[in-house]
Backbone as ProteinMPNN parsed JSONL, in Angstrom:
{"seq_chain_A": "GDIVLLTKPVTLTEGDRVTLTTDVPVATDGTSKPEKLLYAVSLPPVHGQIEHINYPGVPISSYSQLDVVAQKVSDVHDNSHGAGKESLR", "coords_chain_A": {"N_chain_A": [[124.854, 135.463, 97.822], [125.105, 131.962, 97.086], [123.528, 129.678, 99.37], [124.568, 127.163, 101.536], [123.723, 124.378, 103.283], [124.544, 122.001, 105.581], [123.397, 119.051, 107.399], [123.573, 116.857, 110.188], [122.181, 113.75, 111.248], [120.587, 113.794, 114.44], [120.829, 111.818, 117.272], [118.469, 110.843, 119.631], [117.346, 109.691, 122.833], [114.566, 108.729, 124.919], [113.838, 111.627, 126.791], [116.193, 112.741, 126.395], [118.535, 115.44, 125.954], [120.264, 117.298, 123.57], [122.963, 119.28, 122.864], [123.263, 121.543, 120.282], [125.852, 121.819, 117.948], [128.554, 123.116, 115.896], [128.949, 120.918, 114.391], [126.555, 119.766, 113.649], [124.308, 121.563, 112.446], [125.569, 123.032, 109.812], [126.219, 125.875, 108.023], [126.908, 127.868, 105.09], [127.172, 130.929, 103.39], [128.552, 132.04, 101.415], [129.594, 134.505, 102.088], [131.735, 136.522, 104.058], [130.763, 136.622, 106.625], [129.739, 134.542, 108.602], [128.614, 134.651, 111.149], [126.382, 136.086, 110.912], [124.337, 134.392, 110.027], [121.052, 133.03, 110.11], [119.007, 130.503, 111.376], [116.014, 128.956, 110.55], [113.442, 126.918, 111.878], [111.886, 124.771, 109.975], [110.653, 122.343, 110.098], [109.662, 121.06, 112.989], [111.182, 118.822, 115.552], [109.831, 115.605, 115.817], [109.319, 114.265, 118.156], [109.854, 116.16, 120.448], [111.349, 119.277, 120.988], [113.104, 122.248, 119.731], [115.221, 124.27, 121.681], [116.24, 127.217, 123.324], [119.059, 127.415, 125.522], [118.886, 129.194, 127.581], [116.112, 129.501, 128.066], [114.591, 127.11, 129.001], [112.252, 124.614, 128.12], [110.713, 126.249, 126.505], [109.799, 126.255, 123.32], [111.644, 127.096, 120.256], [111.609, 128.868, 117.177], [113.512, 129.901, 115.501], [117.075, 130.49, 115.402], [120.469, 131.705, 115.636], [123.655, 131.454, 113.885], [125.625, 132.31, 115.785], [124.435, 131.458, 118.225], [124.682, 128.739, 117.899], [127.384, 128.378, 117.775], [128.092, 129.287, 120.218], [127.032, 127.259, 121.727], [124.223, 127.37, 122.662], [121.953, 126.286, 121.922], [119.489, 123.661, 122.007], [118.41, 120.351, 121.145], [115.588, 118.803, 122.289], [114.2, 115.942, 123.627], [110.96, 114.706, 124.298], [110.274, 112.686, 126.055], [108.471, 110.8, 125.027], [107.528, 107.681, 123.494], [109.417, 106.477, 120.756], [111.943, 107.328, 120.123], [114.843, 108.191, 118.35], [116.668, 108.876, 115.212], [116.856, 112.178, 114.011], [116.853, 114.68, 111.657], [117.737, 118.097, 111.416], [115.745, 120.438, 109.98]], "CA_chain_A": [[125.477, 134.343, 97.328], [124.473, 130.645, 97.384], [123.511, 129.194, 100.747], [124.87, 125.66, 101.59], [123.411, 123.835, 104.58], [124.637, 120.505, 105.868], [123.042, 118.641, 108.596], [123.695, 115.389, 110.46], [121.116, 113.28, 112.216], [120.833, 113.865, 115.869], [120.138, 110.702, 117.88], [118.088, 111.153, 120.973], [116.472, 108.661, 123.427], [113.523, 109.415, 125.67], [114.2, 112.475, 127.774], [117.539, 113.359, 126.149], [118.837, 116.811, 125.573], [121.491, 117.273, 122.702], [123.355, 120.698, 122.528], [123.671, 121.617, 118.904], [127.268, 122.402, 117.766], [128.758, 123.39, 114.479], [128.966, 119.649, 113.643], [125.171, 119.358, 113.322], [124.026, 122.447, 111.392], [126.699, 123.915, 109.261], [125.886, 126.549, 106.844], [127.726, 129.094, 104.676], [126.388, 131.664, 102.398], [129.595, 132.654, 100.492], [130.106, 135.783, 102.504], [132.78, 136.361, 105.217], [130.035, 136.867, 107.866], [128.803, 133.498, 109.046], [127.909, 135.006, 112.409], [125.057, 136.724, 110.556], [123.376, 133.531, 109.49], [119.912, 132.732, 110.901], [118.341, 129.273, 111.012], [114.476, 128.848, 110.821], [113.07, 125.424, 112.125], [110.731, 124.579, 109.211], [110.021, 121.172, 110.543], [110.103, 120.632, 114.29], [111.384, 117.466, 115.804], [108.428, 114.863, 116.058], [109.147, 113.95, 119.617], [110.358, 117.091, 121.224], [111.476, 120.684, 120.433], [114.272, 122.927, 119.886], [115.044, 125.261, 122.794], [117.504, 127.987, 123.696], [119.3, 126.843, 126.856], [118.55, 130.136, 128.688], [114.816, 129.459, 128.238], [114.186, 125.645, 128.938], [110.91, 124.367, 128.02], [110.09, 127.127, 125.537], [110.225, 125.932, 121.902], [112.0, 128.191, 119.334], [111.42, 128.555, 115.708], [114.766, 130.247, 114.759], [118.345, 130.763, 116.086], [121.565, 132.146, 114.892], [124.795, 130.697, 113.99], [126.318, 132.615, 116.995], [123.822, 130.661, 119.157], [125.148, 127.354, 117.75], [128.83, 128.461, 118.132], [128.085, 129.419, 121.714], [126.305, 126.123, 122.227], [123.071, 127.817, 123.333], [120.634, 125.687, 121.368], [119.382, 122.225, 122.299], [117.159, 119.493, 120.649], [115.23, 118.214, 123.583], [113.2, 114.923, 123.547], [109.851, 114.986, 125.179], [110.023, 111.432, 126.828], [107.428, 109.897, 124.506], [108.268, 106.634, 122.725], [109.752, 106.798, 119.388], [113.254, 107.935, 120.065], [115.606, 107.833, 117.136], [117.435, 109.912, 114.53], [116.084, 113.235, 113.513], [117.58, 115.677, 111.104], [117.157, 119.402, 111.516], [115.314, 121.009, 108.713]], "C_chain_A": [[124.593, 133.066, 97.565], [124.58, 130.342, 98.823], [123.643, 127.671, 100.741], [124.52, 125.229, 103.097], [123.594, 122.36, 104.688], [124.204, 120.176, 107.234], [123.284, 117.16, 108.801], [122.573, 115.022, 111.374], [121.522, 113.367, 113.668], [120.042, 112.666, 116.516], [119.776, 111.088, 119.277], [117.33, 109.941, 121.609], [115.617, 109.536, 124.378], [114.104, 110.278, 126.802], [115.43, 113.208, 127.504], [117.515, 114.694, 125.786], [120.116, 116.854, 124.864], [121.75, 118.807, 122.446], [123.769, 120.646, 121.134], [125.063, 122.234, 118.835], [127.487, 122.586, 116.208], [128.898, 122.036, 113.702], [127.61, 119.235, 113.127], [124.624, 120.25, 112.226], [125.144, 123.262, 111.125], [126.188, 124.578, 108.093], [126.889, 127.651, 106.353], [126.916, 129.722, 103.612], [127.336, 132.458, 101.376], [130.13, 134.036, 100.906], [131.183, 135.521, 103.669], [132.091, 136.567, 106.607], [129.148, 135.788, 108.274], [128.094, 133.656, 110.229], [126.512, 135.611, 112.178], [123.94, 135.713, 110.173], [122.219, 133.192, 110.462], [119.349, 131.366, 110.438], [116.825, 129.34, 111.327], [114.182, 127.279, 110.909], [111.683, 125.36, 111.309], [109.899, 123.335, 109.529], [110.455, 120.775, 111.877], [110.336, 119.21, 114.568], [110.016, 116.766, 116.251], [108.232, 114.63, 117.519], [110.025, 114.854, 120.439], [110.393, 118.436, 120.621], [112.858, 121.153, 120.455], [114.237, 124.028, 120.739], [116.471, 126.032, 122.88], [117.778, 127.643, 125.12], [118.959, 127.99, 127.955], [116.948, 130.143, 128.907], [114.33, 128.045, 128.147], [112.778, 125.556, 128.921], [110.124, 125.276, 126.999], [110.635, 126.778, 124.073], [110.617, 127.205, 121.114], [111.818, 127.824, 117.946], [112.546, 129.109, 114.796], [115.799, 130.427, 115.783], [119.379, 131.1, 115.16], [122.776, 131.127, 114.887], [125.682, 131.011, 115.223], [125.848, 131.788, 118.227], [124.478, 129.345, 119.076], [126.637, 127.445, 118.116], [129.052, 128.551, 119.671], [127.505, 128.335, 122.487], [125.121, 126.441, 123.227], [121.806, 127.254, 122.809], [120.631, 124.133, 121.49], [118.274, 121.661, 121.529], [116.775, 118.671, 121.889], [114.011, 117.112, 123.233], [112.115, 115.022, 124.586], [109.413, 113.784, 125.967], [108.988, 110.633, 126.301], [108.19, 108.815, 123.828], [108.401, 107.145, 121.405], [111.057, 107.487, 119.272], [113.952, 107.418, 118.815], [116.361, 108.99, 116.579], [116.546, 110.854, 113.925], [117.161, 114.137, 112.877], [116.956, 117.041, 111.256], [116.853, 119.917, 110.184], [114.71, 122.427, 108.885]], "O_chain_A": [[123.514, 133.125, 98.155], [125.573, 130.679, 99.467], [122.917, 126.979, 100.027], [125.089, 125.796, 104.03], [122.932, 121.566, 104.019], [124.554, 120.882, 108.179], [123.234, 116.336, 107.888], [122.073, 115.83, 112.157], [122.649, 113.053, 114.052], [118.832, 112.518, 116.348], [120.605, 111.589, 120.037], [116.695, 109.214, 120.845], [115.826, 110.726, 124.613], [114.785, 109.752, 127.682], [115.765, 114.164, 128.203], [116.479, 115.144, 125.295], [121.105, 116.463, 125.484], [120.899, 119.512, 121.904], [124.569, 119.784, 120.772], [125.381, 123.111, 119.638], [126.641, 122.221, 115.392], [128.956, 122.047, 112.473], [127.537, 118.404, 112.222], [124.467, 119.753, 111.111], [125.648, 124.042, 111.933], [125.727, 123.897, 107.177], [127.603, 128.257, 107.152], [126.058, 129.084, 103.002], [126.924, 133.36, 100.648], [130.958, 134.646, 100.229], [131.406, 134.393, 104.107], [132.773, 136.671, 107.626], [127.933, 135.975, 108.326], [127.09, 132.983, 110.46], [125.641, 135.649, 113.047], [122.778, 136.088, 110.015], [122.511, 133.083, 111.652], [119.234, 131.119, 109.237], [116.481, 129.807, 112.413], [114.651, 126.495, 110.083], [110.609, 125.757, 111.762], [108.694, 123.258, 109.292], [111.53, 120.187, 111.996], [109.741, 118.378, 113.883], [109.212, 117.353, 116.975], [107.134, 114.776, 118.058], [110.918, 114.336, 121.109], [109.536, 118.749, 119.794], [113.72, 120.563, 121.105], [113.284, 124.8, 120.631], [117.561, 125.55, 122.571], [116.835, 127.573, 125.908], [118.78, 127.665, 129.129], [116.504, 130.76, 129.875], [113.628, 127.777, 127.172], [112.092, 126.312, 129.609], [108.957, 125.006, 126.716], [111.796, 127.02, 123.744], [110.001, 128.257, 121.284], [111.859, 126.658, 117.554], [112.585, 128.877, 113.588], [115.468, 130.516, 116.965], [119.244, 130.83, 113.967], [122.89, 130.188, 115.675], [126.411, 130.133, 115.685], [126.63, 131.454, 119.117], [124.836, 128.811, 120.126], [127.096, 126.522, 118.791], [129.985, 128.013, 120.267], [127.446, 128.382, 123.716], [125.019, 125.932, 124.343], [120.712, 127.672, 123.187], [121.585, 123.437, 121.143], [117.287, 122.343, 121.254], [117.594, 117.935, 122.44], [113.001, 117.462, 122.622], [112.408, 115.419, 125.714], [108.311, 113.791, 126.515], [108.538, 109.748, 127.03], [109.388, 108.97, 123.588], [107.705, 108.046, 120.937], [111.24, 108.226, 118.304], [113.658, 106.332, 118.316], [116.677, 109.953, 117.277], [115.535, 110.455, 113.347], [118.23, 114.342, 113.452], [115.73, 117.145, 111.227], [117.699, 119.823, 109.295], [114.298, 123.046, 107.904]]}, "name": "protein", "num_of_chains": 1, "seq": "GDIVLLTKPVTLTEGDRVTLTTDVPVATDGTSKPEKLLYAVSLPPVHGQIEHINYPGVPISSYSQLDVVAQKVSDVHDNSHGAGKESLR"}
């Protein structure tokens, strides 16, 4: 089916860590199995990285809807200047 992805900007200041929730990336694919959805990070954050909370400091390039529901994924700012809003892509 068709895939619909809605994202909201995440605002981070220097050194911040924001845990992703279903309010940030929300996707549906028209099936009854949203837990099987996988996200691929096609454009990483400019001033940081996306991380799984069990592996801090290690950038990830994909994560699942179950990871988001369980609040296991974070957007982490790298302490550089240039904090602001970023959208997940």
